[in-house]
C-alpha positions in Angstrom: 25.0 -7.1 0.7 21.7 -6.5 -1.2 19.0 -9.2 -1.1 18.6 -11.6 -4.1 15.3 -10.0 -5.1 13.4 -6.8 -4.6 10.2 -8.9 -4.1 9.2 -12.5 -3.8 5.6 -13.2 -4.6 4.0 -16.3 -3.1 1.0 -17.5 -5.1 0.6 -17.5 -8.9 -3.1 -17.1 -9.0 -4.7 -14.2 -10.9 -3.6 -11.5 -8.4 -0.2 -12.9 -7.7 0.7 -13.3 -11.4 -0.4 -9.7 -12.1 1.7 -8.5 -9.1 4.8 -10.2 -10.3 4.3 -8.9 -13.9 3.6 -5.4 -12.7 6.7 -5.2 -10.5 8.8 -6.7 -13.3 7.6 -4.0 -15.6 8.7 -1.5 -13.0 12.2 -2.8 -13.3 12.2 -4.8 -10.1 13.9 -8.1 -9.6 11.0 -10.4 -8.9 10.6 -14.1 -8.0 7.3 -15.9 -8.1 6.6 -19.1 -6.1 3.7 -21.4 -6.5 3.1 -24.9 -5.1 1.2 -26.0 -8.3 2.6 -27.3 -11.5 3.5 -25.2 -14.5 0.3 -24.4 -16.6 -0.2 -26.4 -19.7 -3.7 -25.4 -21.0 -7.0 -24.0 -19.7 -8.5 -26.5 -17.3 -12.2 -26.0 -17.9 -13.0 -23.9 -14.9 -16.7 -23.0 -15.4 -16.5 -19.6 -13.8 -16.8 -16.4 -15.7 -15.0 -13.6 -14.0 -16.3 -10.1 -14.5 -13.6 -7.5 -15.0 -14.4 -3.9 -14.2 -13.4 -0.9 -16.3 -10.5 -0.2 -13.8 -9.3 -3.8 -14.1 -9.3 -3.5 -17.9 -7.2 -0.4 -17.6 -4.8 -2.3 -15.3 -4.5 -5.3 -17.6 -4.0 -3.0 -20.6 -1.2 -1.2 -18.8 0.5 -4.6 -18.2 0.1 -5.5 -21.9 -2.3 -8.3 -21.1 -5.7 -7.1 -22.4 -4.7 -7.8 -26.0 -4.4 -11.5 -25.1 -7.8 -11.6 -23.4 -10.1 -9.3 -25.3 -11.1 -11.9 -27.9 -12.3 -14.2 -25.1 -14.2 -11.5 -23.2 -17.9 -10.5 -23.5 -18.8 -6.8 -22.8 -21.5 -6.3 -20.2 -23.4 -3.2 -21.2 -26.6 -3.7 -19.2 -27.3 -5.1 -15.7 -30.8 -6.0 -14.5 -31.1 -6.3 -10.7 -34.4 -7.7 -9.3 -35.8 -9.0 -6.0 -37.9 -12.2 -6.2 -41.4 -11.9 -4.8 -41.8 -8.1 -5.2 -41.9 -5.2 -7.7 -38.5 -3.8 -6.9 -36.1 -3.7 -9.9 -33.1 -1.7 -11.1 -31.9 -1.4 -14.7 -28.3 -0.2 -15.2 -26.9 0.8 -18.6 -23.3 1.7 -19.4 -24.1 4.4 -21.8 -26.0 6.4 -19.2 -22.7 6.8 -17.4 -20.6 7.5 -20.5 -19.0 4.0 -20.4 -18.6 1.5 -23.3 -19.3 -1.3 -20.8 -19.7 -1.8 -17.1 -17.6 -4.9 -17.2 -16.3 -7.7 -19.3 -16.9 -11.4 -18.6 -13.9 -13.6 -19.2 -13.7 -17.4 -18.7 -11.7 -17.9 -15.5 -9.5 -20.7 -16.9 -8.5 -18.7 -20.0 -7.8 -15.6 -17.9 -5.5 -17.5 -15.5 -3.7 -19.4 -18.3 -3.0 -16.3 -20.4 -1.8 -14.3 -17.3 0.5 -17.1 -16.2 1.9 -17.5 -19.7 2.6 -13.8 -20.0 4.1 -13.7 -16.6 6.3 -16.8 -17.3 7.5 -15.3 -20.6 8.5 -12.1 -18.8 10.1 -13.7 -15.7 11.6 -16.8 -17.3 13.6 -18.8 -14.8 12.4 -16.5 -12.0 9.1 -18.4 -11.8 9.3 -21.5 -9.5 6.5 -24.0 -9.9 6.1 -27.0 -7.5 7.6 -24.8 -4.7 6.2 -24.6 -1.2 6.6 -21.6 1.0 7.6 -22.9 4.5 8.1 -19.7 6.5 10.1 -16.5 6.8 12.2 -14.5 9.1 12.3 -10.7 8.7 15.4 -8.6 9.4 16.2 -4.9 9.2 17.5 -5.0 5.6 15.8 -8.1 4.1 13.4 -10.9 4.7 14.5 -14.5 4.5 12.1 -17.0 3.0 12.3 -20.8 3.4 11.2 -22.7 0.3 10.9 -26.4 -0.5 11.3 -27.7 -4.0 10.9 -31.5 -3.9 13.3 -32.7 -1.3 15.4 -29.6 -1.5 15.0 -26.7 1.0 16.7 -23.4 0.3 16.7 -19.9 1.8 16.0 -16.9 -0.4 16.3 -13.2 0.5 14.2 -10.3 -0.7 13.5 -6.7 0.3 9.7 -7.6 0.3 7.6 -10.7 0.7 4.2 -10.5 -1.0 1.5 -12.9 0.2 -0.9 -13.5 -2.7 -1.6 -17.1 -1.6 -5.4 -17.1 -1.2 -7.8 -17.0 1.7 -6.0 -19.7 3.7 -2.7 -17.7 3.1 0.3 -19.6 4.8 2.2 -16.3 4.5 -0.5 -14.5 6.6 -0.6 -17.3 9.1 3.2 -17.4 9.5 3.2 -13.6 10.0 0.7 -14.0 12.9 -1.9 -11.7 11.2 -5.3 -12.5 12.6 -8.5 -12.3 10.5 -12.1 -11.3 11.1 -14.7 -13.3 9.2 -18.2 -14.6 8.8 -19.5 -17.9 7.4 -22.5 -17.3 5.2 -23.5 -21.0 5.5 -23.8 -21.0 1.7 -22.2 -22.4 -1.4 -22.0 -20.8 -4.8 -22.9 -23.3 -7.6 -21.4 -22.4 -10.9 -22.5 -23.9 -14.3 -22.2 -23.1 -17.9 -25.6 -22.9 -19.5 -27.3 -22.1 -22.8 -30.6 -20.2 -23.2 -33.2 -19.9 -26.0 -33.8 -16.2 -25.6 -30.5 -14.5 -24.9 -30.3 -10.8 -24.2 -27.0 -9.6 -25.7 -24.5 -8.0 -23.3 -26.9 -8.2 -20.4 -26.2 -9.6 -17.0 -28.8 -10.4 -14.4 -28.6 -10.4 -10.6 -31.7 -11.9 -9.1 -32.0 -11.8 -5.3 -34.0 -14.3 -3.4 -34.3 -15.4 0.3 -32.2 -18.4 -0.6 -29.4 -16.2 -1.9 -28.5 -14.3 -5.1 -28.6 -15.9 -8.6 -26.5 -14.3 -11.3 -26.6 -15.0 -15.0 -23.4 -13.7 -16.7 -23.4 -13.4 -20.5 -20.6 -15.2 -22.4 -21.6 -14.5 -26.0 -24.5 -15.7 -28.1 -26.7 -18.1 -26.2 -24.0 -18.9 -23.6 -24.2 -17.8 -20.0 -22.6 -18.8 -16.7 -25.0 -19.2 -13.9 -23.9 -18.5 -10.3 -26.6 -19.5 -7.7 -26.0 -19.2 -4.0 -27.8 -21.7 -1.8 -27.6 -22.8 1.8 -25.0 -25.5 2.2 -27.3 -28.5 2.4 -29.4 -27.4 -0.5 -26.4 -26.6 -2.6 -24.8 -30.0 -2.1 -28.1 -31.7 -3.0 -28.4 -29.5 -6.1 -24.9 -30.4 -7.1 -26.0 -34.1 -7.3 -29.0 -33.4 -9.6 -28.8 -34.5 -13.3 -28.5 -31.7 -15.9 -32.2 -31.6 -16.7 -33.2 -31.3 -13.0 -30.6 -28.7 -12.3 -31.8 -26.6 -15.3 -35.3 -26.9 -13.9 -34.0 -25.7 -10.5 -32.4 -22.6 -12.2 -35.7 -21.9 -14.0 -37.7 -22.1 -10.8 -35.6 -19.5 -9.2 -34.8 -17.2 -12.2 -37.9 -17.4 -14.3 -38.3 -17.4 -18.0 -36.7 -14.1 -19.0 -34.0 -15.9 -21.0 -36.2 -18.7 -22.2 -35.4 -22.4 -21.6 -32.2 -23.0 -19.7 -30.0 -26.0 -20.7 -27.0 -27.0 -18.6 -24.0 -27.2 -20.9 -21.1 -28.4 -18.7 -20.0 -29.7 -15.3 -20.9 -27.8 -12.1 -18.6 -26.5 -9.3 -19.4 -25.5 -5.8 -17.5 -23.0 -3.6 -18.2 -22.3 0.1 -18.9 -18.6 0.8 -17.4 -16.6 3.6 -16.3 -13.1 4.3 -12.7 -12.7 5.7 -10.6 -9.7 6.3 -7.0 -9.6 7.6 -6.8 -7.3 10.6 -3.7 -5.7 9.0 -2.2 -5.8 5.6 1.5 -5.6 6.5 4.2 -6.9 8.7 7.9 -6.3 8.7 8.9 -6.4 5.0 5.7 -8.2 4.2 2.4 -7.3 2.5 -0.9 -9.2 1.8 -2.9 -8.7 -1.4 -5.9 -10.2 -3.0 -7.8 -12.9 -1.2 -5.0 -13.2 1.4 -6.1 -9.8 2.6 -9.8 -9.8 1.7 -12.3 -12.5 0.8 -15.9 -11.6 0.1 -19.3 -12.7 -1.2 -19.4 -12.9 -5.0 -22.7 -11.2 -5.4 -21.2 -7.9 -6.6 -18.4 -9.6 -8.6 -15.8 -7.4 -7.0 -13.3 -9.8 -5.4 -10.8 -10.1 -8.3 -11.3 -6.4 -9.2 -10.4 -5.4 -5.6 -7.3 -7.5 -5.8 -6.2 -6.0 -9.1 -6.5 -2.5 -7.5 -4.2 -3.9 -4.7 -1.7 -4.7 -7.4 -1.8 -1.4 -9.2 -1.6 0.6 -5.9 1.4 -1.5 -4.6 3.3 -1.1 -7.9 2.7 2.7 -7.8 3.7 2.8 -4.1 7.1 1.0 -4.4 7.9 1.9 -8.0 10.1 4.8 -7.0 11.6 3.4 -3.8 15.1 2.0 -3.7 14.0 -0.4 -1.0 10.7 -2.0 -1.7 10.1 -3.2 1.8 10.5 -0.1 3.9 8.0 0.2 6.8 7.0 3.7 5.8 6.3 2.6 2.2 4.1 -0.3 3.3 2.3 1.9 5.8 1.5 4.3 3.0 0.2 1.4 0.9 -2.0 0.1 3.7 -3.5 3.5 4.4 -4.2 4.1 0.7 -6.0 0.7 0.3 -8.1 0.8 3.5 -11.1 2.9 2.3 -11.5 0.9 -1.0 -11.2 -2.5 0.8 -13.5 -1.5 3.6 -16.2 -0.1 1.3 -16.1 -2.9 -1.3 -16.2 -5.7 1.3 -18.8 -3.9 3.3 -21.1 -3.4 0.2 -20.9 -7.0 -0.8 -21.7 -8.1 2.7 -24.6 -5.6 2.9 -26.1 -7.2 -0.3 -25.6 -10.7 1.0 -27.2 -10.0 4.4 -29.9 -7.6 3.4 -31.3 -9.6 0.5 -31.5 -12.8 2.6 -33.6 -11.2 5.4 -37.1 -12.7 5.8 -38.3 -9.7 7.8 -41.2 -8.0 6.0 -39.9 -4.5 6.9 -36.5 -5.3 5.4 -38.0 -6.8 2.3 -40.2 -3.8 1.7 -37.3 -1.4 2.3 -35.0 -3.1 -0.2 -37.7 -3.2 -2.9 -38.4 0.5 -2.3 -34.7 1.2 -2.5 -34.4 -0.6 -5.8 -37.4 1.2 -7.2 -36.2 4.6 -6.1 -32.7 4.0 -7.5 -34.2 3.0 -10.8 -36.1 6.3 -11.0 -33.1 8.4 -10.1 -30.6 8.8 -13.0 -28.0 10.5 -10.8 -28.0 7.6 -8.3 -27.7 5.0 -11.1 -24.8 6.9 -12.7 -22.9 7.2 -9.4 -23.5 3.5 -8.7 -22.1 2.5 -12.2 -19.2 4.8 -11.9 -18.2 3.4 -8.5 -18.7 -0.2 -9.7 -16.3 0.5 -12.5 -13.6 0.9 -9.9 -12.0 3.8 -11.8 -12.6 6.3 -9.0 -11.3 4.0 -6.3 -8.2 3.1 -8.4 -7.5 6.8 -9.0 -7.9 7.6 -5.3 -5.7 4.8 -4.0 -2.9 5.3 -6.5 -2.9 9.0 -6.0 -2.6 8.5 -2.2 0.7 6.6 -2.5 2.5 8.9 -5.0 5.0 11.3 -3.4 
């Protein structure tokens, strides 16, 4: 007897919602489980998520970009600098033949629109207020235990997809260990307005305390993301708006004029975490359940969306979505991209925090040399777009 579903996805976050929609569009029978309530409206999340060119291509293929484009701001220029020295790097999309290096989209609108589109497509096969309790894998199917209120039921699928975040109950239940590193930092996120905006320009400013990013959101609006050691971050979170704006100005400077805080702040602890393997019997991990990284390169969501596209390409032509050979092919295809992307974000996080004079001089020299070398800048922008990585991993899983 065939299982009830080809795939059950646990976690209706950004990556999980896209995974459910992608597999549904491939003609798969999909069920999505999430322990939260059904979405009603954007919740005011202050984050601005930067979508790479590859992510836009993925969202367009899912029919989602038309719902998001009006809310997104193109990033055509990125300015990278190192506080306390001359090193700087200017990146421009047109130098690499791209319209934009990324698009900044409010996190709450992005998640709401994705969930609405996914719910419209899956209908009754989206289960909110549902808790994953565990699973038992067999030769032909995987049995998943789910609680809805006081009712516990067993569901059967060919494949279980863990898209349930960095704490991932699915990963824990599968006994998949992780390797990680606690940066001892928090990212403080706030919506701000500036008096001298630079259109379509994002800034990444590295200091010994951690990186500070300014992400354009149209007009005078930016989202600031500053990383500070835990104690300083929690103290900064308690500052009033004027004092917090002054703290941003102290670290960032006056390139954008006067900075005014325009909304509540949020803090997120920063850590790197990688699952030691991506698969188990009839089970696969994607998104933050597989890899969590420092936000300095804005690649976490983009990496997860490439997981989705590769998984959909991998199992799209298979009668049985959970075959061990299929999942092994997926894991092998994703390994280089995940290793390189997580490694690069960690290199930035560790290297730019170093107080050693030799390291400081080397990183400033590297920024200066990269800025003087058009070929290096073009390669960096093209790799950051994710297009090459997406092409490599999807090609690797096709028969």
